[in-house]
C-alpha positions as CSV (number, residue, x, y, z in Angstrom):
1,M,-16.4,-63.1,39.8
2,L,-18.7,-62.5,37.4
3,K,-20.8,-59.8,38.0
4,L,-24.7,-58.6,36.9
5,D,-26.3,-55.9,36.0
6,N,-29.9,-54.6,35.7
7,H,-29.9,-52.3,33.7
8,I,-28.7,-51.3,29.8
9,P,-27.1,-47.8,30.0
10,N,-24.6,-48.0,27.5
11,D,-22.4,-45.6,25.7
12,E,-22.6,-46.6,22.4
13,L,-26.6,-47.6,22.6
14,T,-26.9,-43.3,24.1
15,Q,-24.7,-42.3,21.4
16,A,-26.8,-44.2,18.9
17,F,-30.5,-43.2,20.3
18,Q,-29.5,-39.2,20.1
19,R,-27.5,-39.1,16.4
20,H,-31.8,-41.1,15.7
21,L,-33.6,-38.2,17.7
22,E,-31.4,-35.5,15.8
23,L,-32.1,-36.5,12.2
24,P,-33.9,-34.2,10.6
25,D,-38.2,-33.8,10.8
26,N,-37.8,-37.0,13.2
27,N,-41.0,-36.0,15.6
28,R,-42.3,-39.9,14.8
29,I,-40.1,-43.4,16.3
30,V,-41.1,-47.0,16.4
31,F,-38.8,-47.8,19.7
32,S,-38.0,-51.3,19.5
33,G,-36.8,-54.0,21.4
34,Q,-37.4,-58.0,22.7
35,F,-39.2,-58.4,25.1
36,G,-37.4,-57.7,28.9
37,I,-34.2,-55.8,27.3
38,G,-34.8,-53.2,29.3
39,K,-36.4,-50.3,26.9
40,S,-38.5,-48.5,29.4
41,T,-35.0,-48.4,31.8
42,F,-33.0,-47.0,29.1
43,L,-35.8,-44.5,27.9
44,R,-36.3,-42.8,31.5
45,K,-32.9,-43.1,32.2
46,F,-32.2,-41.0,29.1
47,F,-34.2,-37.9,30.0
48,E,-34.5,-37.6,33.0
49,N,-31.8,-35.7,33.2
50,N,-32.5,-33.6,30.1
51,K,-34.8,-30.7,31.9
52,K,-35.8,-29.0,28.0
53,Q,-37.7,-32.3,27.2
54,K,-40.6,-33.0,28.9
55,I,-41.9,-36.6,28.8
56,I,-45.4,-38.0,29.2
57,H,-44.6,-41.8,29.8
58,L,-47.6,-43.8,29.1
59,Y,-48.4,-47.7,29.5
60,P,-51.5,-48.2,27.7
61,V,-50.8,-52.0,29.2
62,N,-54.1,-51.4,31.8
63,Y,-56.6,-50.4,29.2
64,S,-56.5,-54.1,28.2
65,I,-60.3,-54.2,30.6
66,S,-62.2,-51.2,28.5
67,S,-63.5,-51.7,25.6
68,N,-61.9,-50.9,22.0
69,E,-63.9,-47.1,22.1
70,D,-62.5,-46.1,25.5
71,I,-59.4,-45.7,23.8
72,L,-59.1,-42.2,23.2
73,E,-61.2,-41.0,26.0
74,L,-57.9,-43.8,28.3
75,L,-55.1,-41.6,26.1
76,K,-56.7,-38.2,27.1
77,Y,-57.2,-39.2,30.9
78,D,-53.5,-40.8,31.1
79,I,-52.2,-37.3,29.4
80,L,-54.0,-35.1,31.7
81,Y,-52.9,-37.2,34.9
82,E,-49.6,-37.1,33.7
83,L,-49.7,-33.0,33.3
84,L,-51.6,-32.6,35.7
85,A,-49.2,-34.7,38.3
86,N,-46.0,-33.4,36.4
87,Y,-45.7,-29.8,35.2
88,K,-47.2,-26.4,36.8
89,I,-50.4,-26.2,34.9
90,A,-52.5,-22.7,34.8
91,T,-56.0,-24.1,34.8
92,E,-58.4,-20.6,34.1
93,E,-62.3,-19.7,36.1
94,F,-64.4,-19.0,35.0
95,N,-67.4,-16.6,36.9
96,F,-70.8,-18.1,34.7
97,S,-74.2,-17.3,36.6
98,D,-76.3,-19.7,36.7
99,T,-79.0,-18.4,34.2
100,D,-75.7,-17.9,31.4
101,I,-75.2,-22.2,31.5
102,A,-79.0,-22.1,31.6
103,S,-79.2,-20.2,28.6
104,W,-75.8,-22.1,27.2
105,F,-77.5,-25.4,28.1
106,I,-80.9,-25.1,26.2
107,Q,-78.8,-23.6,23.1
108,N,-77.1,-26.9,22.8
109,H,-79.8,-30.0,24.1
110,S,-83.3,-27.5,22.2
111,I,-84.3,-31.2,21.3
112,D,-84.1,-32.0,24.8
113,V,-85.4,-29.8,26.5
114,M,-88.6,-30.2,24.6
115,T,-89.1,-33.4,24.9
116,T,-89.4,-33.0,28.2
117,I,-91.3,-30.1,27.7
118,V,-94.1,-31.9,26.3
119,E,-93.6,-35.4,28.0
120,F,-94.3,-33.3,32.0
121,L,-97.6,-31.3,29.9
122,P,-99.6,-33.7,31.5
123,T,-98.5,-33.8,34.6
124,I,-98.1,-29.6,35.5
125,G,-101.9,-29.0,33.7
126,K,-100.8,-26.5,31.6
127,P,-102.1,-25.7,28.5
128,L,-101.3,-26.9,25.5
129,S,-101.7,-23.8,23.3
130,A,-99.3,-21.7,24.9
131,I,-96.5,-24.1,24.1
132,L,-97.9,-24.5,20.9
133,K,-97.7,-20.4,20.5
134,T,-93.9,-20.4,21.5
135,L,-93.0,-23.4,18.3
136,K,-95.3,-21.4,16.0
137,E,-92.6,-17.7,16.6
138,L,-89.7,-20.4,17.0
139,A,-90.8,-21.8,13.5
140,P,-89.3,-18.9,11.5
141,K,-86.5,-18.9,13.2
142,F,-85.8,-23.1,12.3
143,E,-86.4,-22.1,8.9
144,Q,-83.9,-19.7,8.3
145,F,-81.4,-22.0,10.4
146,K,-81.9,-24.4,8.2
147,K,-80.9,-22.6,5.3
148,D,-78.4,-20.7,6.9
149,V,-76.5,-24.3,6.9
150,K,-77.9,-25.3,3.5
151,K,-76.3,-21.6,1.6
152,G,-73.3,-23.4,0.8
153,E,-71.2,-26.6,1.0
154,L,-68.7,-25.2,3.1
155,D,-70.8,-25.2,5.5
156,A,-72.7,-28.4,5.0
157,I,-69.1,-29.9,5.2
158,G,-68.3,-27.5,8.3
159,V,-71.2,-29.7,10.4
160,L,-70.8,-32.6,8.8
161,L,-66.7,-32.6,10.5
162,S,-68.3,-30.6,14.2
163,K,-70.7,-34.4,13.9
164,V,-67.3,-36.5,14.0
165,E,-65.2,-34.9,15.8
166,S,-67.2,-34.7,18.3
167,K,-69.2,-38.2,18.5
168,E,-68.4,-40.1,21.5
169,G,-65.2,-42.7,21.2
170,G,-64.2,-40.9,17.8
171,I,-60.6,-41.2,17.0
172,Y,-60.9,-38.6,15.1
173,R,-62.9,-36.6,18.3
174,R,-62.0,-32.9,19.4
175,D,-63.4,-32.0,22.0
176,F,-62.7,-29.3,25.8
177,Y,-60.4,-31.8,27.3
178,T,-58.4,-32.4,23.5
179,D,-57.7,-28.7,23.1
180,F,-56.8,-28.2,26.6
181,I,-54.1,-30.6,26.2
182,N,-52.9,-29.4,23.1
183,R,-53.0,-25.3,24.8
184,K,-51.0,-26.6,28.2
185,L,-48.8,-28.5,25.6
186,A,-47.6,-25.0,23.6
187,E,-48.0,-23.3,27.5
188,I,-45.6,-25.5,28.6
189,K,-42.6,-25.1,25.3
190,A,-43.2,-21.3,25.6
191,T,-41.8,-21.5,28.8
192,E,-38.1,-21.9,28.1
193,A,-36.4,-21.8,24.7
194,D,-36.3,-24.9,23.0
195,N,-38.7,-26.8,24.7
196,E,-39.4,-29.6,23.3
197,T,-42.8,-32.1,24.6
198,I,-42.2,-36.1,23.8
199,L,-45.5,-38.7,23.9
200,I,-43.7,-42.2,25.2
201,I,-46.7,-45.1,24.6
202,D,-44.8,-47.9,26.1
203,D,-45.1,-52.1,26.4
204,L,-47.5,-51.8,22.9
205,D,-47.2,-55.7,22.1
206,R,-48.5,-56.3,25.4
207,I,-51.7,-55.0,25.5
208,D,-54.9,-56.9,23.7
209,P,-54.6,-57.3,19.5
210,E,-57.8,-55.5,19.3
211,H,-56.4,-52.6,21.3
212,I,-52.7,-52.5,19.7
213,F,-54.6,-51.3,16.1
214,R,-56.6,-49.0,18.0
215,L,-54.4,-47.0,19.5
216,F,-52.0,-46.8,16.0
217,N,-55.2,-45.6,14.4
218,V,-56.2,-42.8,16.6
219,F,-52.9,-41.8,15.7
220,A,-53.0,-43.1,11.7
221,A,-56.1,-40.6,11.0
222,H,-54.8,-37.4,12.8
223,F,-51.2,-38.5,10.9
224,D,-53.7,-38.1,7.2
225,V,-56.0,-35.4,8.1
226,T,-52.6,-33.0,8.7
227,N,-49.7,-34.0,6.8
228,S,-49.3,-31.0,5.5
229,N,-48.3,-29.8,8.6
230,N,-46.9,-32.6,10.0
231,E,-48.0,-31.9,13.3
232,N,-48.3,-34.8,16.2
233,K,-51.6,-35.4,17.4
234,F,-52.2,-33.3,20.2
235,G,-49.6,-31.0,19.1
236,F,-46.4,-33.2,20.6
237,D,-43.3,-32.5,19.3
238,R,-42.2,-36.4,18.7
239,V,-44.2,-39.5,19.6
240,I,-42.0,-42.2,20.8
241,F,-44.1,-45.8,20.1
242,V,-42.0,-48.6,22.6
243,C,-42.6,-52.1,21.3
244,D,-41.0,-55.3,19.8
245,I,-41.1,-54.8,16.2
246,E,-41.1,-58.5,15.1
247,N,-44.4,-59.1,18.2
248,I,-46.5,-56.5,16.1
249,R,-45.7,-58.1,12.4
250,K,-47.1,-61.1,13.6
251,I,-49.9,-60.2,15.5
252,F,-51.0,-57.6,12.3
253,S,-50.5,-60.6,10.5
254,H,-52.7,-63.3,12.4
255,R,-55.0,-59.9,12.4
256,Y,-55.1,-59.6,8.6
257,G,-53.4,-62.2,7.3
258,G,-50.0,-63.0,6.2
259,D,-50.8,-60.8,2.4
260,V,-51.4,-57.7,4.2
261,D,-48.2,-55.0,3.3
262,F,-47.5,-54.1,7.2
263,N,-44.8,-51.9,6.0
264,G,-47.0,-50.1,4.3
265,Y,-49.5,-50.3,7.3
266,I,-46.5,-49.3,10.0
267,D,-44.2,-47.3,7.9
268,K,-46.6,-43.8,8.7
269,F,-45.6,-44.4,12.5
270,Y,-42.0,-43.5,12.2
271,S,-40.5,-40.6,10.4
272,T,-37.4,-42.2,9.0
273,K,-36.8,-45.0,10.5
274,I,-37.9,-47.9,13.4
275,F,-34.5,-47.3,16.4
276,E,-34.2,-50.9,17.6
277,V,-32.1,-51.9,20.3
278,N,-29.2,-54.3,19.9
279,N,-29.0,-57.2,22.0
280,R,-25.7,-57.5,22.4
281,L,-25.2,-54.2,23.4
282,A,-27.4,-54.4,26.2
283,L,-26.1,-57.9,27.0
284,E,-22.7,-56.6,27.0
285,N,-24.2,-54.1,30.3
286,I,-25.8,-57.1,31.9
287,I,-23.1,-59.0,32.2
288,E,-19.9,-57.1,33.0
289,K,-16.6,-57.3,31.4
290,A,-13.9,-58.1,33.7
291,D,-10.2,-59.3,33.2
292,S,-11.2,-61.5,36.7
293,V,-13.8,-63.5,35.4
294,R,-11.8,-67.2,34.7
295,G,-11.0,-67.6,31.6
296,G,-10.3,-63.5,31.0
297,S,-13.1,-61.5,28.1
298,T,-13.6,-65.6,26.3
299,T,-15.0,-66.5,28.8
300,T,-17.6,-63.5,29.0
301,K,-17.5,-63.5,25.1
302,F,-18.7,-67.4,25.1
303,I,-21.5,-66.8,28.2
304,L,-22.7,-63.9,25.2
305,D,-22.4,-66.2,22.1
306,I,-24.7,-68.8,24.3
307,L,-27.5,-66.3,25.2
308,I,-27.9,-64.1,22.4
309,T,-29.1,-66.9,20.2
310,M,-30.7,-68.3,22.9
311,I,-32.5,-65.2,22.9
312,D,-32.7,-65.1,19.3
313,A,-33.9,-68.4,19.7
314,K,-37.3,-67.5,22.0
315,V,-36.3,-69.9,24.6
316,I,-35.3,-67.2,27.5
317,N,-35.7,-63.5,27.6
318,F,-33.8,-60.3,28.8
319,R,-35.7,-60.8,32.1
320,N,-34.6,-64.3,32.4
321,V,-30.3,-62.5,32.2
322,N,-31.6,-59.1,34.7
323,K,-33.2,-61.4,37.0
324,L,-29.6,-63.1,38.8
325,S,-29.4,-59.4,39.3
326,H,-32.7,-59.1,41.7
327,R,-31.3,-62.2,43.6
328,E,-27.5,-60.0,44.0
329,V,-26.2,-63.5,42.5
330,V,-22.3,-63.0,41.9
331,L,-20.5,-66.4,41.3
332,E,-17.5,-67.4,42.9
333,Y,-16.7,-70.5,42.8
334,K,-14.8,-71.6,46.0
335,E,-17.8,-70.4,47.6
336,N,-20.8,-72.3,45.4
337,Y,-19.1,-74.9,43.0
338,H,-18.5,-78.6,44.4
339,K,-14.5,-78.3,46.3
340,S,-13.6,-82.0,45.5
341,S,-14.0,-81.8,41.7
342,K,-12.0,-81.3,39.3
343,F,-14.2,-79.9,37.5
344,H,-14.3,-77.0,38.8
345,E,-11.3,-76.1,38.0
346,L,-12.6,-76.2,33.8
347,Y,-13.0,-72.7,31.9
348,F,-16.6,-74.6,30.9
349,T,-18.2,-75.2,34.4
350,E,-18.2,-71.5,34.9
351,V,-20.5,-70.7,31.9
352,A,-22.7,-73.5,32.5
353,A,-22.8,-72.1,36.0
354,V,-24.3,-69.0,34.4
355,L,-27.2,-70.4,31.9
356,T,-27.9,-73.1,34.4
357,L,-29.0,-69.6,36.4
358,I,-30.5,-68.3,34.6
359,C,-32.9,-71.3,33.2
360,G,-33.5,-71.9,37.1
361,N,-31.9,-75.2,36.8
362,S,-29.3,-77.5,34.8
363,T,-32.7,-80.0,33.4
364,A,-34.2,-77.1,31.6
365,L,-30.9,-75.3,30.5
366,I,-30.4,-78.8,28.3
367,K,-33.6,-78.4,27.4
368,K,-33.2,-75.2,25.8
369,L,-30.4,-75.9,24.4
370,E,-31.6,-78.5,22.3
371,E,-34.3,-76.6,21.4
372,C,-32.1,-74.3,20.4
373,Y,-29.7,-76.6,18.7
374,E,-33.4,-78.0,16.8
375,K,-33.5,-74.6,15.2
376,F,-30.7,-74.1,14.3
377,L,-31.1,-77.0,11.9
378,T,-34.0,-75.8,10.4
379,L,-32.1,-72.7,9.9
380,K,-34.2,-70.5,11.9
381,I,-31.5,-69.1,14.1
382,P,-27.9,-68.2,13.3
383,P,-24.7,-70.0,14.3
384,I,-23.9,-69.0,17.9
385,S,-20.5,-67.0,15.9
386,E,-19.0,-66.2,12.7
387,D,-16.2,-65.8,14.0
388,R,-13.4,-68.7,13.4
389,A,-11.0,-68.3,15.9
390,A,-13.3,-67.7,18.9
391,M,-15.4,-71.0,17.3
392,K,-11.7,-72.4,18.0
393,K,-11.4,-71.5,21.3
394,Y,-14.6,-72.7,22.7
395,I,-13.7,-76.0,21.8
396,L,-10.2,-76.7,22.7
397,I,-10.8,-73.9,25.3
398,Y,-13.8,-74.9,26.9
399,L,-15.9,-78.3,25.9
400,L,-13.4,-80.7,25.1
401,P,-12.1,-80.7,28.6
402,V,-15.4,-81.5,29.7
403,V,-16.1,-83.5,26.9
404,G,-13.2,-85.3,26.7
405,S,-12.8,-85.9,30.9
406,G,-13.4,-89.6,31.5
407,Q,-9.7,-89.8,28.6
408,H,-8.1,-87.5,30.3
409,G,-9.0,-88.0,33.8
410,F,-7.7,-84.7,34.9
411,V,-4.2,-86.4,34.6
412,I,-2.4,-84.2,31.8
413,A,-0.4,-81.1,32.2
414,R,-2.6,-78.7,31.4
415,P,-6.3,-80.1,31.6
416,Q,-8.2,-76.9,31.2
417,S,-7.6,-76.6,27.5
418,F,-6.6,-77.9,24.6
419,A,-4.6,-77.4,21.5
420,A,-5.5,-79.1,17.7
421,S,-2.2,-81.2,18.0
422,D,-3.9,-83.1,20.8
423,I,-6.9,-84.6,18.7
424,N,-4.8,-87.5,17.6
425,K,-5.8,-88.1,13.4
426,N,-4.8,-92.4,14.6
427,S,-5.6,-93.6,17.6
428,S,-2.4,-95.5,18.4
429,Q,-0.4,-92.5,18.3
430,G,0.7,-90.6,21.2
431,S,0.1,-90.9,24.9
432,F,-3.6,-91.3,26.5
433,R,-1.6,-88.5,28.7
434,Y,-1.7,-86.5,26.4
435,H,-4.1,-86.7,23.7
436,L,-8.0,-86.7,23.0
437,Q,-7.7,-90.5,21.3
438,R,-10.7,-89.8,17.8
439,D,-12.5,-93.4,19.2
440,S,-13.4,-91.6,22.0
441,Q,-17.0,-92.6,23.5
442,S,-17.9,-88.7,22.2
443,K,-19.0,-89.2,18.7
444,Y,-17.9,-85.3,18.4
445,I,-14.2,-85.9,19.5
446,S,-14.3,-88.6,16.4
447,E,-15.4,-85.5,14.5
448,L,-12.5,-83.2,15.6
449,D,-8.7,-83.3,14.3
450,E,-6.2,-80.6,13.5
451,D,-7.1,-79.7,9.5
452,N,-10.6,-78.9,10.3
453,L,-9.9,-76.6,13.4
454,A,-7.5,-74.6,11.6
455,T,-8.9,-74.7,8.1
456,N,-12.4,-75.7,7.0
457,F,-14.7,-74.1,9.3
458,E,-18.2,-74.9,8.6
459,P,-18.3,-78.2,10.3
460,L,-17.4,-76.5,13.5
461,I,-20.8,-74.3,13.5
462,P,-23.6,-77.6,14.2
463,L,-20.4,-79.7,15.9
464,I,-20.0,-76.9,18.5
465,W,-24.2,-77.1,19.7
466,G,-23.5,-80.9,20.1
467,L,-20.5,-80.5,22.4
468,I,-22.0,-77.8,24.6
469,I,-25.3,-80.1,24.9
470,E,-22.8,-83.4,25.8
471,A,-20.6,-81.0,28.4
472,T,-23.5,-79.7,30.3
473,K,-24.8,-82.9,30.2
474,I,-21.3,-84.1,31.8
475,L,-21.3,-81.6,34.5
476,Q,-25.1,-82.1,35.6
477,G,-24.5,-85.9,36.3
478,K,-21.2,-85.4,38.0
479,G,-23.3,-82.9,40.2
480,V,-21.5,-79.3,39.8
481,I,-24.4,-78.3,38.2
482,N,-27.5,-78.6,39.8
């Protein structure tokens, strides 16, 4: 039986990420992994039992319907919403009179107020002389204000900074909401010793490219300005950017050109190094290693090796694998495959059946395998395995019994597997019933012999792709896989 699971909680992965968090001054992290691998689920489970770490987890995929200038405002809204929804936040009541509010408004909007008054003079029928008298009295005060502003370079710079920080949609904008977030995060940290606030920005590579770099630039601008104290925007202790870094790299290259230094751009968003989720660690938790699997752990390893290669080739993703558990699929040959077919006794049938379920049907599987083979030949993906002993097992125990079925006809003593000595160097030697002859209809068997299985590893690397594709086509033709 082969069980499939849909999450990646893995002791080794958890320990690796914990070690990463414990690196000195590691307050900005890029958490990278392929689409569908379970990054969000892993992070949620990793932090959920740690009461000291206060998490704000955002998914900006919904920002795509908004203009680029709105991103900072949406980010603040999202953070405020999560703060108010998940933490006890004390808010202050302001007891201002209407007169106080009106006075404050006029002081901060004097030009607008005066413009409105002048516009309504003809309507209300009041003499202009009274207004002019008031303006004349204000003139000296205005002149003094101008002198105060101009009295030093620092004052002028302060005015400019204030103007930029208050600009609507500006990446440097600092307003009431920014200050409120900063103050409330500080209060959360102060409620208990060693509290840590963490902002997680998830699915970055799933939003509009313009928004990706707008979000990055919001934080980059803050990092550049506050580099002396290494603070994060809004005062978070850590910021974790979640994405597939290779997708971000490609989007960056497409937007800015292949000659623009991506590493120089991205390295300000992580403090030490990019944390990458290992594909194999994730898959080992999706596909349970169990001795009850027919063929034992070798079957699981073969499935893993093929799936890793297919994921590296981007012909499938982790969501394709995870969907099996959502359908609660448990592979049982006695229930799911043709009992009358002797092919169900062969170990590769289980491998092909799992791959078929993941790809949808056997035709799609064959197409994806052929695509992988092509990418391997053009050096775009690595070999299925670099383990010589494993490759030998895959060929002798899994693939040759299927590919050579036309010769052995299931009448040999052990149709589930062969030894290297079962492949004749000379077709006239040995018995048909016990050996695969090199003049077989399969061109791949003709390229095998005991010597190259024992010593010459290189020819096996491309050969195994041909054997996998041919064996899958045979099982499809026999109706063993649908």
